[in-house]
C-alpha positions in Angstrom: 3.8 7.4 28.9 3.8 10.5 26.8 6.6 9.1 24.6 4.8 5.9 24.2 1.7 7.6 22.9 3.7 9.7 20.5 5.6 6.6 19.1 2.3 4.8 18.8 0.7 7.6 16.8 3.8 7.8 14.6 3.6 4.0 14.1 -0.1 4.2 13.2 0.6 6.9 10.7 3.4 4.9 9.0 1.3 1.8 9.3 -1.4 3.5 7.4 0.8 3.7 4.3 1.6 0.0 4.6 -2.0 -1.1 5.3 -3.4 0.8 2.3 -0.8 -0.5 -0.1 -0.7 -4.0 1.3 -4.5 -4.2 1.1 -4.3 -3.5 -2.6 -1.4 -6.0 -3.0 -3.3 -8.7 -1.2 -6.4 -8.3 -3.3 -4.4 -8.4 -6.5 -2.6 -11.5 -5.4 -5.8 -13.2 -4.3 -7.8 -12.6 -7.5 -5.0 -12.7 -10.1 -2.3 -14.7 -8.4 0.1 -12.0 -9.4 2.9 -10.8 -7.1 2.9 -7.2 -8.2 6.5 -6.0 -7.7 5.5 -2.6 -9.2 3.4 -1.7 -6.2 6.3 0.4 -4.7 6.7 2.2 -8.0 2.9 3.0 -8.1 3.2 4.3 -4.5 6.0 6.6 -5.8 4.0 7.7 -8.8 1.1 8.7 -6.5 3.5 11.0 -4.5 5.1 12.4 -7.7 1.7 13.0 -9.4 0.5 15.0 -6.3 3.7 17.1 -6.5 3.3 17.7 -10.3 -0.4 18.7 -9.9 0.6 21.2 -7.3 3.5 22.7 -9.3 1.8 22.8 -12.7 -1.9 23.2 -12.0 -1.9 24.6 -8.5 -4.0 21.7 -7.3 -3.2 21.1 -3.6 -3.4 18.1 -1.3 -7.1 18.0 -0.9 -7.7 18.0 -4.7 -4.9 15.5 -5.3 -6.3 12.9 -2.9 -9.3 11.9 -5.1 -7.8 12.9 -8.4 -4.5 11.0 -8.1 -6.4 8.0 -6.8 -8.6 8.0 -9.9 -5.6 8.5 -12.2 -3.8 5.6 -10.6 -6.9 3.4 -11.0 -6.9 4.2 -14.7 -3.2 3.5 -14.8 -3.8 0.1 -13.1 -6.6 -0.8 -15.5 -4.3 0.0 -18.5 -1.5 -2.0 -17.0 -3.7 -5.0 -16.6 -5.4 -4.8 -20.0 -2.2 -4.1 -22.0 0.4 -6.2 -20.2 -0.5 -8.3 -17.1 -3.5 -10.3 -18.5 -1.5 -11.8 -21.4 0.7 -13.7 -18.9 -1.9 -14.8 -16.4 -2.1 -18.3 -17.7 1.7 -18.8 -17.6 4.0 -19.4 -14.6 3.5 -16.6 -12.0 7.2 -15.9 -12.3 6.6 -14.2 -15.7 4.3 -11.6 -14.2 6.7 -11.1 -11.3 9.4 -10.3 -13.9 7.1 -8.2 -15.9 6.1 -6.0 -12.9 9.8 -5.8 -11.9 10.5 -4.5 -15.4 7.7 -2.0 -15.1 9.2 -0.8 -11.8 12.6 -0.2 -13.5 10.9 1.6 -16.4 8.8 3.9 -14.2 11.7 4.8 -11.9 14.0 5.6 -14.8 11.3 7.7 -16.5 10.8 9.8 -13.3 14.5 10.2 -12.9 14.9 11.4 -16.4 12.1 13.9 -16.1 12.6 15.2 -12.5 16.1 14.1 -11.6 17.2 12.3 -8.5 16.7 15.1 -6.0 13.6 15.1 -3.8 10.7 17.2 -4.9 9.3 19.6 -2.3 5.7 19.3 -1.1 4.1 21.4 1.5 1.9 20.3 4.3 -1.8 20.8 3.4 -3.6 23.8 4.8 -5.0 23.3 8.3 -2.7 20.4 9.1 0.5 22.3 9.8 2.2 22.4 13.2 1.5 20.3 16.2 -1.3 19.7 18.8 -0.2 20.2 22.4 -2.1 18.2 25.0 -0.3 18.9 28.2 3.1 17.3 27.9 2.0 15.4 24.8 2.9 17.1 21.4 1.4 15.5 18.3 1.9 16.3 14.7 -1.4 17.4 13.2 -0.6 15.8 9.9 0.5 12.4 11.3 -2.6 12.3 13.4 -4.7 13.0 10.3 -2.9 10.2 8.3 -3.4 7.7 11.1 -7.2 8.4 11.3 -7.7 8.8 7.6 -5.9 5.5 6.8 -7.9 3.7 9.4 -11.2 5.1 8.0 -10.2 4.1 4.4 -9.3 0.6 5.6 -12.7 0.3 7.4 -14.5 1.6 4.3 -12.8 -0.9 2.1 -13.5 -3.6 4.6 -17.2 -2.7 4.6 -17.2 -2.6 0.8 -15.7 -6.1 0.7 -17.9 -7.6 3.4 -21.3 -5.9 3.2 -21.9 -5.5 -0.5 -22.6 -8.0 -3.3 -19.6 -6.8 -5.3 -17.4 -7.1 -2.2 -18.6 -10.7 -1.6 -17.8 -11.6 -5.2 -14.3 -10.1 -5.0 -13.7 -11.7 -1.6 -14.9 -15.1 -2.8 -12.6 -14.8 -5.8 -9.8 -13.8 -3.5 -10.2 -16.7 -1.2 -10.8 -19.4 -3.9 -11.0 -18.3 -7.5 -11.4 -21.9 -8.9 -14.4 -22.7 -6.6 -15.9 -19.3 -7.4 -15.8 -20.1 -11.1 -17.4 -23.5 -10.3 -20.3 -21.6 -8.6 -20.9 -19.5 -11.7 -19.0 -16.3 -10.8 -17.3 -14.8 -13.7 -14.0 -14.1 -12.0 -12.4 -12.8 -15.2 -14.9 -9.9 -15.3 -13.6 -8.6 -12.0 -9.9 -9.0 -12.8 -9.4 -5.6 -14.4 -11.2 -3.4 -11.9 -9.7 -5.3 -9.0 -6.2 -4.7 -10.3 -6.9 -1.0 -10.9 -8.4 -0.8 -7.4 -5.2 -2.3 -5.9 -3.0 0.2 -7.8 -5.3 3.1 -6.8 -4.7 2.3 -3.1 -0.9 2.3 -3.7 -1.3 5.7 -5.3 -3.4 7.0 -2.4 -0.8 6.0 0.0 1.8 7.9 -2.1 -0.3 11.1 -1.9 -0.5 10.7 1.9 3.3 10.2 2.0 4.2 13.3 -0.1 3.9 16.0 2.6 6.4 14.4 5.0 8.4 11.8 3.0 11.1 12.6 0.5 9.4 12.5 -2.9 11.8 11.1 -5.4 12.1 8.2 -7.9 13.6 5.8 -5.4 11.1 6.3 -2.6 9.3 3.1 -3.5 12.4 0.9 -3.6 12.6 0.4 0.2 8.8 0.6 0.5 8.2 -2.5 -1.6 10.6 -4.6 0.4 8.8 -3.7 3.6 5.5 -4.2 1.9 6.3 -7.8 1.0 7.2 -8.3 4.6 3.8 -7.0 5.5 1.8 -9.3 3.2 3.9 -12.3 4.4 3.2 -11.5 8.0 -0.5 -11.0 7.4 -0.8 -13.9 5.0 -0.6 -13.8 1.2 -4.1 -13.0 -0.2 -5.6 -12.2 3.2 -7.4 -8.9 3.2 -7.7 -8.6 7.0 -4.1 -9.8 7.4 -2.8 -7.0 5.1 -4.5 -4.3 7.2 -3.6 -5.7 10.6 0.0 -6.5 9.6 0.4 -3.0 8.0 -0.4 -1.2 11.2 1.6 -3.8 13.2 4.7 -3.2 11.1 4.2 0.5 11.4 4.3 0.3 15.2 7.3 -2.0 15.1 9.2 0.4 12.9 8.3 3.5 15.0 9.3 1.9 18.3 12.4 0.5 16.6 13.4 4.0 15.5 12.8 5.3 19.0 14.8 2.7 20.9 17.1 1.1 18.4 17.8 3.7 15.8 19.5 2.2 12.7 18.2 -1.3 13.5 14.5 -0.3 13.3 13.8 -2.1 10.1 15.7 -5.2 11.2 12.9 -5.8 13.7 10.4 -5.9 10.9 12.1 -8.9 9.3 12.7 -10.5 12.7 9.0 -10.3 13.2 8.4 -11.8 9.8 10.8 -14.7 10.5 9.1 -15.4 13.8 5.6 -15.4 12.2 6.8 -17.7 9.4 8.4 -20.1 11.9 5.2 -20.3 14.1 2.6 -20.0 11.3 4.0 -20.4 7.8 0.7 -19.2 6.2 0.9 -15.8 8.0 -1.3 -14.5 10.8 -4.5 -14.7 8.8 -3.5 -16.7 5.8 -4.9 -20.1 4.8 -2.8 -23.1 5.7 -2.8 -24.3 2.1 -1.1 -21.1 1.1 1.8 -21.7 3.5 
């Protein structure tokens, strides 16, 4: 029972990264119809930016959380205004190739500046060590990540469901054409929504920095799993992205505990099973299958 609780918390901590990033990816796809392949690179940039802020300015983890998130929002806004928007009216494949090219560029720039070795990042003050509860030993930081990620997802969910702005974004996500027919200026929300999605990826990167290897390639494997998450949850589904993110985190954690090197195989087995049973994903619309 003790091991089960530990693996569950590890899975929720890992799932937090997936849920935050997949949430941003789902919103971007829903509103813009863009499959953003650069999401993994933005996750990597968030982690690298946190490391650079610590090394150059002495700004620790608690300052990096809001600051890097804001910087990544600005980066996302610039990316959409300067590059993505010019291809929105073309075949979606063009933006997929564009974001793939952005990924290659960002990874290469980071490698040229910081090399291929992992950058060190210390655990934030107050979250070092473990919490012992009888026979149960829990990492303070992983417990924090699991709770913090869940709270952010709830906050985003409240924003999208309980506010006027959220309802407009949600309507645009579910059916952009019908939203335009009802008088909603969907184009007005394109830029901030794209920046918001990128900001969530950067936030996940900051959370990953203290106990993941921070290097230029850390987003490569991440984006593959992230696409599995959004397919399982349903492309464009906000709730599906969050649920599938934490579900995939649990599958990966228990896979690592009991199957070792095959842990990530189970993620794609789960994706295949979901697609066979429900092609639109767990919470996706049937017409998106």
